PDB file of N, CA, C and O in Angstrom:
ATOM      1  N   MET A   1      31.901  24.125  73.497  1.00  0.00           N
ATOM      2  CA  MET A   1      32.179  24.045  74.914  1.00  0.00           C
ATOM      3  C   MET A   1      32.583  25.416  75.437  1.00  0.00           C
ATOM      4  O   MET A   1      33.033  26.271  74.673  1.00  0.00           O
ATOM      5  N   ALA A   2      32.424  25.619  76.724  1.00  0.00           N
ATOM      6  CA  ALA A   2      32.697  26.923  77.313  1.00  0.00           C
ATOM      7  C   ALA A   2      34.183  27.248  77.320  1.00  0.00           C
ATOM      8  O   ALA A   2      34.547  28.415  77.183  1.00  0.00           O
ATOM      9  N   ASP A   3      35.048  26.259  77.474  1.00  0.00           N
ATOM     10  CA  ASP A   3      36.485  26.508  77.580  1.00  0.00           C
ATOM     11  C   ASP A   3      37.188  26.648  76.236  1.00  0.00           C
ATOM     12  O   ASP A   3      38.375  26.973  76.207  1.00  0.00           O
ATOM     13  N   GLU A   4      36.504  26.417  75.131  1.00  0.00           N
ATOM     14  CA  GLU A   4      37.154  26.475  73.835  1.00  0.00           C
ATOM     15  C   GLU A   4      37.703  27.850  73.522  1.00  0.00           C
ATOM     16  O   GLU A   4      38.727  27.955  72.848  1.00  0.00           O
ATOM     17  N   GLY A   5      37.063  28.905  73.985  1.00  0.00           N
ATOM     18  CA  GLY A   5      37.520  30.252  73.728  1.00  0.00           C
ATOM     19  C   GLY A   5      38.752  30.619  74.527  1.00  0.00           C
ATOM     20  O   GLY A   5      39.450  31.571  74.176  1.00  0.00           O
ATOM     21  N   GLN A   6      39.036  29.892  75.587  1.00  0.00           N
ATOM     22  CA  GLN A   6      40.177  30.191  76.442  1.00  0.00           C
ATOM     23  C   GLN A   6      41.328  29.266  76.085  1.00  0.00           C
ATOM     24  O   GLN A   6      41.423  28.155  76.608  1.00  0.00           O
ATOM     25  N   SER A   7      42.208  29.722  75.189  1.00  0.00           N
ATOM     26  CA  SER A   7      43.309  28.875  74.756  1.00  0.00           C
ATOM     27  C   SER A   7      44.351  28.705  75.856  1.00  0.00           C
ATOM     28  O   SER A   7      45.184  27.803  75.773  1.00  0.00           O
ATOM     29  N   SER A   8      44.323  29.563  76.896  1.00  0.00           N
ATOM     30  CA  SER A   8      45.287  29.436  77.984  1.00  0.00           C
ATOM     31  C   SER A   8      44.972  28.225  78.855  1.00  0.00           C
ATOM     32  O   SER A   8      45.796  27.829  79.678  1.00  0.00           O
ATOM     33  N   SER A   9      43.790  27.631  78.686  1.00  0.00           N
ATOM     34  CA  SER A   9      43.434  26.462  79.471  1.00  0.00           C
ATOM     35  C   SER A   9      43.874  25.174  78.777  1.00  0.00           C
ATOM     36  O   SER A   9      43.405  24.086  79.111  1.00  0.00           O
ATOM     37  N   ARG A  10      44.779  25.310  77.812  1.00  0.00           N
ATOM     38  CA  ARG A  10      45.293  24.144  77.098  1.00  0.00           C
ATOM     39  C   ARG A  10      46.816  24.170  77.140  1.00  0.00           C
ATOM     40  O   ARG A  10      47.425  25.240  77.153  1.00  0.00           O
ATOM     41  N   ILE A  11      47.425  22.992  77.161  1.00  0.00           N
ATOM     42  CA  ILE A  11      48.883  22.893  77.176  1.00  0.00           C
ATOM     43  C   ILE A  11      49.346  21.947  76.082  1.00  0.00           C
ATOM     44  O   ILE A  11      48.643  21.002  75.723  1.00  0.00           O
ATOM     45  N   ARG A  12      50.522  22.209  75.561  1.00  0.00           N
ATOM     46  CA  ARG A  12      51.134  21.387  74.525  1.00  0.00           C
ATOM     47  C   ARG A  12      52.175  20.490  75.200  1.00  0.00           C
ATOM     48  O   ARG A  12      53.053  20.971  75.917  1.00  0.00           O
ATOM     49  N   VAL A  13      52.064  19.186  74.960  1.00  0.00           N
ATOM     50  CA  VAL A  13      52.948  18.205  75.576  1.00  0.00           C
ATOM     51  C   VAL A  13      53.667  17.440  74.472  1.00  0.00           C
ATOM     52  O   VAL A  13      53.035  16.960  73.531  1.00  0.00           O
ATOM     53  N   ARG A  14      55.013  17.323  74.589  1.00  0.00           N
ATOM     54  CA  ARG A  14      55.808  16.583  73.602  1.00  0.00           C
ATOM     55  C   ARG A  14      56.626  15.526  74.326  1.00  0.00           C
ATOM     56  O   ARG A  14      57.254  15.809  75.346  1.00  0.00           O
ATOM     57  N   LEU A  15      56.620  14.305  73.796  1.00  0.00           N
ATOM     58  CA  LEU A  15      57.426  13.226  74.357  1.00  0.00           C
ATOM     59  C   LEU A  15      58.850  13.400  73.857  1.00  0.00           C
ATOM     60  O   LEU A  15      59.110  13.273  72.660  1.00  0.00           O
ATOM     61  N   LYS A  16      59.785  13.694  74.776  1.00  0.00           N
ATOM     62  CA  LYS A  16      61.165  13.949  74.381  1.00  0.00           C
ATOM     63  C   LYS A  16      62.106  12.811  74.753  1.00  0.00           C
ATOM     64  O   LYS A  16      63.252  12.781  74.302  1.00  0.00           O
ATOM     65  N   GLY A  17      61.636  11.882  75.565  1.00  0.00           N
ATOM     66  CA  GLY A  17      62.488  10.772  75.976  1.00  0.00           C
ATOM     67  C   GLY A  17      61.846   9.435  75.660  1.00  0.00           C
ATOM     68  O   GLY A  17      60.638   9.336  75.442  1.00  0.00           O
ATOM     69  N   SER A  18      62.684   8.411  75.641  1.00  0.00           N
ATOM     70  CA  SER A  18      62.210   7.071  75.323  1.00  0.00           C
ATOM     71  C   SER A  18      61.521   6.421  76.514  1.00  0.00           C
ATOM     72  O   SER A  18      61.843   6.704  77.668  1.00  0.00           O
ATOM     73  N   GLU A  19      60.572   5.550  76.215  1.00  0.00           N
ATOM     74  CA  GLU A  19      59.893   4.779  77.258  1.00  0.00           C
ATOM     75  C   GLU A  19      60.759   3.618  77.743  1.00  0.00           C
ATOM     76  O   GLU A  19      60.455   3.010  78.769  1.00  0.00           O
ATOM     77  N   ILE A  20      61.827   3.308  77.024  1.00  0.00           N
ATOM     78  CA  ILE A  20      62.695   2.202  77.403  1.00  0.00           C
ATOM     79  C   ILE A  20      63.296   2.504  78.776  1.00  0.00           C
ATOM     80  O   ILE A  20      63.819   3.594  79.008  1.00  0.00           O
ATOM     81  N   GLY A  21      63.217   1.552  79.660  1.00  0.00           N
ATOM     82  CA  GLY A  21      63.734   1.732  81.013  1.00  0.00           C
ATOM     83  C   GLY A  21      62.704   2.294  81.973  1.00  0.00           C
ATOM     84  O   GLY A  21      62.965   2.388  83.172  1.00  0.00           O
ATOM     85  N   SER A  22      61.547   2.665  81.470  1.00  0.00           N
ATOM     86  CA  SER A  22      60.479   3.183  82.317  1.00  0.00           C
ATOM     87  C   SER A  22      59.670   2.018  82.863  1.00  0.00           C
ATOM     88  O   SER A  22      59.685   0.915  82.315  1.00  0.00           O
ATOM     89  N   THR A  23      58.971   2.283  83.945  1.00  0.00           N
ATOM     90  CA  THR A  23      58.104   1.251  84.505  1.00  0.00           C
ATOM     91  C   THR A  23      56.854   1.115  83.633  1.00  0.00           C
ATOM     92  O   THR A  23      56.544   2.003  82.838  1.00  0.00           O
ATOM     93  N   GLU A  24      56.156   0.020  83.785  1.00  0.00           N
ATOM     94  CA  GLU A  24      54.916  -0.203  83.028  1.00  0.00           C
ATOM     95  C   GLU A  24      53.897   0.890  83.349  1.00  0.00           C
ATOM     96  O   GLU A  24      53.156   1.335  82.472  1.00  0.00           O
ATOM     97  N   ARG A  25      53.868   1.306  84.578  1.00  0.00           N
ATOM     98  CA  ARG A  25      52.918   2.349  84.983  1.00  0.00           C
ATOM     99  C   ARG A  25      53.230   3.683  84.283  1.00  0.00           C
ATOM    100  O   ARG A  25      52.317   4.400  83.875  1.00  0.00           O
ATOM    101  N   GLN A  26      54.519   4.008  84.147  1.00  0.00           N
ATOM    102  CA  GLN A  26      54.895   5.226  83.431  1.00  0.00           C
ATOM    103  C   GLN A  26      54.518   5.125  81.955  1.00  0.00           C
ATOM    104  O   GLN A  26      54.050   6.099  81.366  1.00  0.00           O
ATOM    105  N   ARG A  27      54.718   3.955  81.359  1.00  0.00           N
ATOM    106  CA  ARG A  27      54.332   3.754  79.956  1.00  0.00           C
ATOM    107  C   ARG A  27      52.836   3.935  79.771  1.00  0.00           C
ATOM    108  O   ARG A  27      52.396   4.534  78.789  1.00  0.00           O
ATOM    109  N   GLN A  28      52.061   3.425  80.700  1.00  0.00           N
ATOM    110  CA  GLN A  28      50.611   3.573  80.619  1.00  0.00           C
ATOM    111  C   GLN A  28      50.197   5.034  80.766  1.00  0.00           C
ATOM    112  O   GLN A  28      49.245   5.483  80.128  1.00  0.00           O
ATOM    113  N   THR A  29      50.909   5.766  81.602  1.00  0.00           N
ATOM    114  CA  THR A  29      50.622   7.197  81.771  1.00  0.00           C
ATOM    115  C   THR A  29      50.907   7.951  80.484  1.00  0.00           C
ATOM    116  O   THR A  29      50.131   8.819  80.084  1.00  0.00           O
ATOM    117  N   ILE A  30      52.020   7.622  79.831  1.00  0.00           N
ATOM    118  CA  ILE A  30      52.365   8.263  78.555  1.00  0.00           C
ATOM    119  C   ILE A  30      51.296   7.968  77.515  1.00  0.00           C
ATOM    120  O   ILE A  30      50.877   8.864  76.783  1.00  0.00           O
ATOM    121  N   ARG A  31      50.855   6.725  77.446  1.00  0.00           N
ATOM    122  CA  ARG A  31      49.788   6.357  76.502  1.00  0.00           C
ATOM    123  C   ARG A  31      48.489   7.069  76.855  1.00  0.00           C
ATOM    124  O   ARG A  31      47.735   7.476  75.970  1.00  0.00           O
ATOM    125  N   GLY A  32      48.233   7.219  78.152  1.00  0.00           N
ATOM    126  CA  GLY A  32      47.033   7.912  78.601  1.00  0.00           C
ATOM    127  C   GLY A  32      47.011   9.375  78.174  1.00  0.00           C
ATOM    128  O   GLY A  32      45.944   9.959  77.982  1.00  0.00           O
ATOM    129  N   LEU A  33      48.188   9.957  78.029  1.00  0.00           N
ATOM    130  CA  LEU A  33      48.296  11.331  77.538  1.00  0.00           C
ATOM    131  C   LEU A  33      48.152  11.398  76.019  1.00  0.00           C
ATOM    132  O   LEU A  33      48.082  12.485  75.445  1.00  0.00           O
ATOM    133  N   GLY A  34      48.109  10.232  75.369  1.00  0.00           N
ATOM    134  CA  GLY A  34      47.944  10.195  73.921  1.00  0.00           C
ATOM    135  C   GLY A  34      49.249  10.244  73.151  1.00  0.00           C
ATOM    136  O   GLY A  34      49.249  10.486  71.944  1.00  0.00           O
ATOM    137  N   LEU A  35      50.368  10.015  73.837  1.00  0.00           N
ATOM    138  CA  LEU A  35      51.683  10.066  73.200  1.00  0.00           C
ATOM    139  C   LEU A  35      52.126   8.660  72.843  1.00  0.00           C
ATOM    140  O   LEU A  35      52.036   7.749  73.666  1.00  0.00           O
ATOM    141  N   ARG A  36      52.605   8.476  71.614  1.00  0.00           N
ATOM    142  CA  ARG A  36      52.953   7.128  71.156  1.00  0.00           C
ATOM    143  C   ARG A  36      54.423   6.944  70.878  1.00  0.00           C
ATOM    144  O   ARG A  36      54.925   5.826  70.993  1.00  0.00           O
ATOM    145  N   GLY A  37      55.139   8.000  70.515  1.00  0.00           N
ATOM    146  CA  GLY A  37      56.555   7.857  70.198  1.00  0.00           C
ATOM    147  C   GLY A  37      57.296   9.162  70.431  1.00  0.00           C
ATOM    148  O   GLY A  37      56.682  10.216  70.597  1.00  0.00           O
ATOM    149  N   ILE A  38      58.603   9.084  70.443  1.00  0.00           N
ATOM    150  CA  ILE A  38      59.418  10.271  70.673  1.00  0.00           C
ATOM    151  C   ILE A  38      59.081  11.332  69.623  1.00  0.00           C
ATOM    152  O   ILE A  38      58.990  11.040  68.431  1.00  0.00           O
ATOM    153  N   GLY A  39      58.900  12.562  70.091  1.00  0.00           N
ATOM    154  CA  GLY A  39      58.563  13.666  69.208  1.00  0.00           C
ATOM    155  C   GLY A  39      57.073  13.858  69.012  1.00  0.00           C
ATOM    156  O   GLY A  39      56.650  14.848  68.415  1.00  0.00           O
ATOM    157  N   ASP A  40      56.275  12.931  69.502  1.00  0.00           N
ATOM    158  CA  ASP A  40      54.826  13.035  69.369  1.00  0.00           C
ATOM    159  C   ASP A  40      54.320  14.196  70.222  1.00  0.00           C
ATOM    160  O   ASP A  40      54.772  14.372  71.354  1.00  0.00           O
ATOM    161  N   VAL A  41      53.387  14.990  69.692  1.00  0.00           N
ATOM    162  CA  VAL A  41      52.878  16.187  70.366  1.00  0.00           C
ATOM    163  C   VAL A  41      51.360  16.103  70.489  1.00  0.00           C
ATOM    164  O   VAL A  41      50.678  15.672  69.559  1.00  0.00           O
ATOM    165  N   ARG A  42      50.838  16.517  71.636  1.00  0.00           N
ATOM    166  CA  ARG A  42      49.396  16.593  71.861  1.00  0.00           C
ATOM    167  C   ARG A  42      49.086  17.904  72.570  1.00  0.00           C
ATOM    168  O   ARG A  42      49.858  18.365  73.410  1.00  0.00           O
ATOM    169  N   VAL A  43      47.964  18.490  72.227  1.00  0.00           N
ATOM    170  CA  VAL A  43      47.454  19.650  72.951  1.00  0.00           C
ATOM    171  C   VAL A  43      46.332  19.132  73.830  1.00  0.00           C
ATOM    172  O   VAL A  43      45.350  18.576  73.337  1.00  0.00           O
ATOM    173  N   LEU A  44      46.483  19.318  75.135  1.00  0.00           N
ATOM    174  CA  LEU A  44      45.564  18.734  76.105  1.00  0.00           C
ATOM    175  C   LEU A  44      44.942  19.817  76.977  1.00  0.00           C
ATOM    176  O   LEU A  44      45.516  20.895  77.131  1.00  0.00           O
ATOM    177  N   PRO A  45      43.784  19.541  77.544  1.00  0.00           N
ATOM    178  CA  PRO A  45      43.178  20.511  78.471  1.00  0.00           C
ATOM    179  C   PRO A  45      44.020  20.602  79.737  1.00  0.00           C
ATOM    180  O   PRO A  45      44.581  19.609  80.201  1.00  0.00           O
ATOM    181  N   LYS A  46      44.097  21.791  80.280  1.00  0.00           N
ATOM    182  CA  LYS A  46      44.871  22.000  81.504  1.00  0.00           C
ATOM    183  C   LYS A  46      43.934  21.795  82.690  1.00  0.00           C
ATOM    184  O   LYS A  46      43.259  22.723  83.136  1.00  0.00           O
ATOM    185  N   ASN A  47      43.908  20.558  83.191  1.00  0.00           N
ATOM    186  CA  ASN A  47      43.079  20.239  84.348  1.00  0.00           C
ATOM    187  C   ASN A  47      43.889  19.393  85.319  1.00  0.00           C
ATOM    188  O   ASN A  47      45.008  18.986  85.005  1.00  0.00           O
ATOM    189  N   ALA A  48      43.338  19.128  86.480  1.00  0.00           N
ATOM    190  CA  ALA A  48      44.061  18.432  87.540  1.00  0.00           C
ATOM    191  C   ALA A  48      44.517  17.041  87.114  1.00  0.00           C
ATOM    192  O   ALA A  48      45.626  16.630  87.456  1.00  0.00           O
ATOM    193  N   ALA A  49      43.696  16.315  86.385  1.00  0.00           N
ATOM    194  CA  ALA A  49      44.045  14.958  85.968  1.00  0.00           C
ATOM    195  C   ALA A  49      45.251  14.959  85.027  1.00  0.00           C
ATOM    196  O   ALA A  49      46.178  14.168  85.199  1.00  0.00           O
ATOM    197  N   VAL A  50      45.234  15.845  84.040  1.00  0.00           N
ATOM    198  CA  VAL A  50      46.328  15.908  83.069  1.00  0.00           C
ATOM    199  C   VAL A  50      47.610  16.401  83.745  1.00  0.00           C
ATOM    200  O   VAL A  50      48.689  15.864  83.491  1.00  0.00           O
ATOM    201  N   ILE A  51      47.500  17.414  84.602  1.00  0.00           N
ATOM    202  CA  ILE A  51      48.672  17.933  85.310  1.00  0.00           C
ATOM    203  C   ILE A  51      49.293  16.835  86.168  1.00  0.00           C
ATOM    204  O   ILE A  51      50.517  16.710  86.215  1.00  0.00           O
ATOM    205  N   GLY A  52      48.478  16.050  86.837  1.00  0.00           N
ATOM    206  CA  GLY A  52      48.983  14.944  87.656  1.00  0.00           C
ATOM    207  C   GLY A  52      49.714  13.908  86.823  1.00  0.00           C
ATOM    208  O   GLY A  52      50.758  13.404  87.237  1.00  0.00           O
ATOM    209  N   MET A  53      49.177  13.584  85.653  1.00  0.00           N
ATOM    210  CA  MET A  53      49.828  12.620  84.769  1.00  0.00           C
ATOM    211  C   MET A  53      51.169  13.166  84.278  1.00  0.00           C
ATOM    212  O   MET A  53      52.159  12.437  84.217  1.00  0.00           O
ATOM    213  N   ILE A  54      51.192  14.450  83.931  1.00  0.00           N
ATOM    214  CA  ILE A  54      52.426  15.076  83.445  1.00  0.00           C
ATOM    215  C   ILE A  54      53.493  15.044  84.535  1.00  0.00           C
ATOM    216  O   ILE A  54      54.657  14.770  84.245  1.00  0.00           O
ATOM    217  N   GLU A  55      53.119  15.318  85.774  1.00  0.00           N
ATOM    218  CA  GLU A  55      54.082  15.312  86.877  1.00  0.00           C
ATOM    219  C   GLU A  55      54.718  13.941  87.073  1.00  0.00           C
ATOM    220  O   GLU A  55      55.883  13.853  87.462  1.00  0.00           O
ATOM    221  N   LYS A  56      53.972  12.875  86.810  1.00  0.00           N
ATOM    222  CA  LYS A  56      54.489  11.514  86.999  1.00  0.00           C
ATOM    223  C   LYS A  56      55.557  11.138  85.978  1.00  0.00           C
ATOM    224  O   LYS A  56      56.421  10.309  86.263  1.00  0.00           O
ATOM    225  N   VAL A  57      55.506  11.739  84.795  1.00  0.00           N
ATOM    226  CA  VAL A  57      56.477  11.409  83.747  1.00  0.00           C
ATOM    227  C   VAL A  57      57.155  12.674  83.202  1.00  0.00           C
ATOM    228  O   VAL A  57      57.533  12.731  82.031  1.00  0.00           O
ATOM    229  N   ALA A  58      57.301  13.675  84.057  1.00  0.00           N
ATOM    230  CA  ALA A  58      57.839  14.979  83.640  1.00  0.00           C
ATOM    231  C   ALA A  58      59.236  14.870  83.034  1.00  0.00           C
ATOM    232  O   ALA A  58      59.595  15.663  82.165  1.00  0.00           O
ATOM    233  N   HIS A  59      60.021  13.902  83.480  1.00  0.00           N
ATOM    234  CA  HIS A  59      61.390  13.735  82.972  1.00  0.00           C
ATOM    235  C   HIS A  59      61.416  13.271  81.514  1.00  0.00           C
ATOM    236  O   HIS A  59      62.462  13.328  80.868  1.00  0.00           O
ATOM    237  N   LEU A  60      60.293  12.820  80.999  1.00  0.00           N
ATOM    238  CA  LEU A  60      60.210  12.358  79.615  1.00  0.00           C
ATOM    239  C   LEU A  60      59.470  13.342  78.705  1.00  0.00           C
ATOM    240  O   LEU A  60      59.352  13.104  77.503  1.00  0.00           O
ATOM    241  N   LEU A  61      58.972  14.442  79.270  1.00  0.00           N
ATOM    242  CA  LEU A  61      58.116  15.350  78.529  1.00  0.00           C
ATOM    243  C   LEU A  61      58.689  16.755  78.444  1.00  0.00           C
ATOM    244  O   LEU A  61      59.504  17.180  79.263  1.00  0.00           O
ATOM    245  N   GLU A  62      58.229  17.456  77.418  1.00  0.00           N
ATOM    246  CA  GLU A  62      58.449  18.896  77.297  1.00  0.00           C
ATOM    247  C   GLU A  62      57.054  19.517  77.264  1.00  0.00           C
ATOM    248  O   GLU A  62      56.222  19.134  76.442  1.00  0.00           O
ATOM    249  N   VAL A  63      56.801  20.468  78.150  1.00  0.00           N
ATOM    250  CA  VAL A  63      55.467  21.031  78.296  1.00  0.00           C
ATOM    251  C   VAL A  63      55.532  22.540  78.096  1.00  0.00           C
ATOM    252  O   VAL A  63      56.433  23.204  78.610  1.00  0.00           O
ATOM    253  N   GLU A  64      54.568  23.079  77.342  1.00  0.00           N
ATOM    254  CA  GLU A  64      54.471  24.526  77.177  1.00  0.00           C
ATOM    255  C   GLU A  64      53.006  24.915  77.061  1.00  0.00           C
ATOM    256  O   GLU A  64      52.145  24.087  76.764  1.00  0.00           O
ATOM    257  N   ASP A  65      52.748  26.172  77.299  1.00  0.00           N
ATOM    258  CA  ASP A  65      51.393  26.699  77.189  1.00  0.00           C
ATOM    259  C   ASP A  65      51.007  26.755  75.714  1.00  0.00           C
ATOM    260  O   ASP A  65      51.749  27.316  74.907  1.00  0.00           O
ATOM    261  N   ALA A  66      49.888  26.199  75.357  1.00  0.00           N
ATOM    262  CA  ALA A  66      49.460  26.168  73.959  1.00  0.00           C
ATOM    263  C   ALA A  66      49.123  27.559  73.447  1.00  0.00           C
ATOM    264  O   ALA A  66      49.217  27.800  72.244  1.00  0.00           O
ATOM    265  N   ALA A  67      48.737  28.474  74.310  1.00  0.00           N
ATOM    266  CA  ALA A  67      48.368  29.829  73.893  1.00  0.00           C
ATOM    267  C   ALA A  67      49.570  30.572  73.323  1.00  0.00           C
ATOM    268  O   ALA A  67      49.416  31.344  72.377  1.00  0.00           O
ATOM    269  N   ALA A  68      50.760  30.359  73.873  1.00  0.00           N
ATOM    270  CA  ALA A  68      51.962  31.044  73.387  1.00  0.00           C
ATOM    271  C   ALA A  68      52.251  30.642  71.948  1.00  0.00           C
ATOM    272  O   ALA A  68      52.617  31.492  71.137  1.00  0.00           O
ATOM    273  N   ASP A  69      52.097  29.374  71.618  1.00  0.00           N
ATOM    274  CA  ASP A  69      52.351  28.906  70.257  1.00  0.00           C
ATOM    275  C   ASP A  69      51.286  29.413  69.292  1.00  0.00           C
ATOM    276  O   ASP A  69      51.598  29.765  68.155  1.00  0.00           O
ATOM    277  N   GLU A  70      50.038  29.453  69.734  1.00  0.00           N
ATOM    278  CA  GLU A  70      48.956  29.933  68.872  1.00  0.00           C
ATOM    279  C   GLU A  70      49.140  31.408  68.552  1.00  0.00           C
ATOM    280  O   GLU A  70      48.842  31.839  67.438  1.00  0.00           O
ATOM    281  N   THR A  71      49.624  32.186  69.510  1.00  0.00           N
ATOM    282  CA  THR A  71      49.858  33.609  69.285  1.00  0.00           C
ATOM    283  C   THR A  71      50.939  33.805  68.231  1.00  0.00           C
ATOM    284  O   THR A  71      50.795  34.650  67.347  1.00  0.00           O
ATOM    285  N   SER A  72      52.019  33.035  68.314  1.00  0.00           N
ATOM    286  CA  SER A  72      53.094  33.172  67.328  1.00  0.00           C
ATOM    287  C   SER A  72      52.622  32.719  65.948  1.00  0.00           C
ATOM    288  O   SER A  72      53.058  33.277  64.941  1.00  0.00           O
ATOM    289  N   ARG A  73      51.747  31.727  65.881  1.00  0.00           N
ATOM    290  CA  ARG A  73      51.199  31.281  64.604  1.00  0.00           C
ATOM    291  C   ARG A  73      50.346  32.367  63.965  1.00  0.00           C
ATOM    292  O   ARG A  73      50.414  32.592  62.757  1.00  0.00           O
ATOM    293  N   GLU A  74      49.538  33.042  64.790  1.00  0.00           N
ATOM    294  CA  GLU A  74      48.688  34.103  64.271  1.00  0.00           C
ATOM    295  C   GLU A  74      49.543  35.236  63.720  1.00  0.00           C
ATOM    296  O   GLU A  74      49.178  35.839  62.711  1.00  0.00           O
ATOM    297  N   GLN A  75      50.670  35.539  64.355  1.00  0.00           N
ATOM    298  CA  GLN A  75      51.545  36.586  63.885  1.00  0.00           C
ATOM    299  C   GLN A  75      52.199  36.188  62.555  1.00  0.00           C
ATOM    300  O   GLN A  75      52.371  37.032  61.676  1.00  0.00           O
ATOM    301  N   ASP A  76      52.562  34.912  62.402  1.00  0.00           N
ATOM    302  CA  ASP A  76      53.154  34.432  61.166  1.00  0.00           C
ATOM    303  C   ASP A  76      52.191  34.529  59.997  1.00  0.00           C
ATOM    304  O   ASP A  76      52.597  34.860  58.883  1.00  0.00           O
ATOM    305  N   HIS A  77      50.918  34.244  60.241  1.00  0.00           N
ATOM    306  CA  HIS A  77      49.931  34.280  59.174  1.00  0.00           C
ATOM    307  C   HIS A  77      49.570  35.707  58.782  1.00  0.00           C
ATOM    308  O   HIS A  77      49.044  35.940  57.694  1.00  0.00           O
ATOM    309  N   GLY A  78      49.850  36.653  59.659  1.00  0.00           N
ATOM    310  CA  GLY A  78      49.509  38.029  59.393  1.00  0.00           C
ATOM    311  C   GLY A  78      50.498  38.754  58.490  1.00  0.00           C
ATOM    312  O   GLY A  78      50.259  39.903  58.118  1.00  0.00           O
ATOM    313  N   ARG A  79      51.602  38.108  58.131  1.00  0.00           N
ATOM    314  CA  ARG A  79      52.638  38.746  57.316  1.00  0.00           C
ATOM    315  C   ARG A  79      52.171  39.106  55.952  1.00  0.00           C
ATOM    316  O   ARG A  79      52.940  39.650  55.160  1.00  0.00           O
TER     317      ARG A  79
END
């Protein structure tokens, strides 16, 4: 795919809060992001649909740019 070379177009999402007490719609959004339990991490494409889903459940998520983590990994392997 054309976007595979651009790691900045991907984001890392981690579920940091429990779904307990959330609405059914929020739970479905979390599942739609591919997250199943606390601490679960997914690297997702950075597009309007994913950003919108993240905004709806932002209080339960930790989000970071996937490129920053990949850069630190490359530096670790270079030792």
